[in-house]
Steps between C-alpha positions, in 0.01 A plus 500: 500500500451639853151476653407694814268347759383830645312812395686779684811609310854567623702809404874460562736797498833439328831628633854394588381179666289383208586660166696213347343263249542206736338674797212634291433154359476374857265785593265411215504135602433602862195705404583850370237621250615861463849649523539854638788711369570768761629806314615658826805276452702369209600637161306481176751241380430288809124514448533423129701186576247383758214571260664271246537225759129522587392466140723192460354348817151570373566277199649229723208507744235496227298770679493880482702688762416864569766766549418788737711814470491687833597866457693663783292818532609813690737447791460768766813514715688734729858595403817442701646591840833676547636271772319171448176375660323713761273405788155662522331517841125514571380849589789678324463712186638401160491706180477387139574757229619570146849611611741254329759527779570168678279439802559471873298401806277807459423499126542321167449578132178365348528557120129470422321832473174314434500369856523846654224624270266226626576527873286662766560535875392178670608276208727206577824417320640146515869433441687173448193282436311658789766445766527878550174694546489880479207737557497822296480806726553772239572497129517699181604432140865451595513338844318303770568537871405176676479341841649153537227257609696177458876543502797284414808494276473672161757464222551615140235474230226335703154493347223747585128420512226761524178333618164659421640754256473500121831609352526676166730225374451289190537125559725494194849647537734552203660167590159331503413636157824366354452167678141480377595550137774241536265248662227549241751458216625185670146362518397496867142388564415712804626836626474568875459870582640618834404808707140514375312775685204586276321393180696749288820307579360186339367693200848645439665158504231339285550765233873429487450121490256535210360148525841332465469339844245473780519749787514393866460775761685453829298629792763614748379853587205567733388779265439238231247321720276807487468434125482120518198442268640735233847346518361148466295616202795668326751218565527156344610356836576613855779417745454528876848631588472436871854598596463860391141519618615373838748788531244774436200337667441342838598130487157396628333672201688308230328155531148640461618722215650195328163327513321812375732532200471131411123516525487810279721339235298178501178694452653683204655185352852647526798287610640586845845414637587494871866590557776577751646302790290191435779254588748759628686267735590274205747763382734341754319187623398182312147509642247775575341587831151365563373857491642547149338178379172626642550835325537335159198278570289803596564663161400172333183468711409859405518410130813688390610415147866483593742524792848643457850431625740795509839473673424136583557397137713796383770529762438231762690184580206271409328626181385161369395383845294820542305434179460134595365595842259756356377239252443250783310753712273595209426138405421407859276803550306439180430141607342620823119470513489845659672647192197472272265625771721803566553567132131498416387702802590818314434375150418803282165511325520491120427824320174522306665419166486207264872414535478501881184288495662243268815483714309462827294225341818326382625470857166366622471252213860378545446437871157336448614251237847443648679635193875449469562864409357826372659581164502862382585624154632855508695758305529784749468288815166648613309171470759324717510781756122467542539127557769561765280758673252217569767297686369161374590167662646371172806619303462779244669428168564810292539421131636794303696562184650814654835434668491823705152420633612151604797641690308779672239257629771302681439745787129418528337262750425150372602567138709259295580668168552294184592654167305365206408603149187704432184294458323549168168360617317418820538125447875539450516702820335215693739252340796711613356523851450126549830405339713746700325424829599136450853571374578727794365238744209704634248237396467141381294341225135506596536809721289804432624858467318834490603727213443877487585734216383801307359496149601647265849376590758765583251749641638613841257459787228329297450188716165370375529120464498216753540140388539166678730265312634148551865401469503207259 
């Protein structure tokens, strides 16, 4: 049985470097709590095989492991050039249009009518992850004449970003819809939605998911930030996708935005994941830069629920070492005296409800009496999410009879999920709590625990009981 000595969780992306049973077993031992399946790559057969490995490892580890399906989303790209790559020079003009003929140094095909419909003179277009910057001089529904602001080489099928414009594009392509149905049938726990621009995008995906998994919205478009409170409210979790945000926004704006998103999610009691380029140099090197270690620590200090590895664990030379390093950075940060001070500086006030009052009191009681743990009984996960929102100094044990709930909560700060049978009475519930706290080595005989639950049992969101119990 694997026991974590930290509260912040680790999401590891699987790929060619890590999708064997042996490698995945090592990743779990090193600290991975959630595995991300990137549906931009790999076949359905590949993902099905990996899914089976994860469920086997879950039994071996004796702890739930969450599976996050990350949908590809729309890919906006230019087409091809007749004679290979071209060089664009600052101050020159360059045209993008709907003509499918191969491009040259003066123009290229852009097969996305929605982009032209959204453009206005003065808008910027970013190509090849922002390396090429174009300013729109004139445009209509079929073309855009631009001035090159930042030039450089441009080759076939490079990506296009349109900052500060809302495109009439669904975040779910035909491929995404097929992938989503496949993932839900497989039994993924979380679905990550790419290219979110507005609340309607989340509503569309939620309708298709139909409660079969939890929905995580990736914030990678500046237009989404304009709807941040609504998107947090509509989503089950949020991801700060800093790589894409960094392309469409000024680099100096991303750190403060990261803090703003984390703070908003913590206030709402929604899990938040910080992602992209966290230990980027470990794709090719056995150790990170000091700046990367500081970057991971900053997300932990801010109170993120999880931090994510992308290419580091999926395609890099050191996948296990990357997870090990991230685990070490988190553990060291959480031991720092400054960590608690920083974490509680922006502690959200409880809402004026009975469940919030009980949960806030549970944290205070646990810290006052030096309890070994806070134990939550939950069906839907809402009682445990409230406990995590409080960011207590003691572990949160989630006892649930629902296997899906146990897995989904593997993403949440400080939560250790344990599957158990339904309690038939309050006294039996307390017995389960003390016994399992001891069995899972979160407390010793004579220790006290704080128990929260809702009565009648099985009523989602009805946290209305707090009890102090002894482990005997």
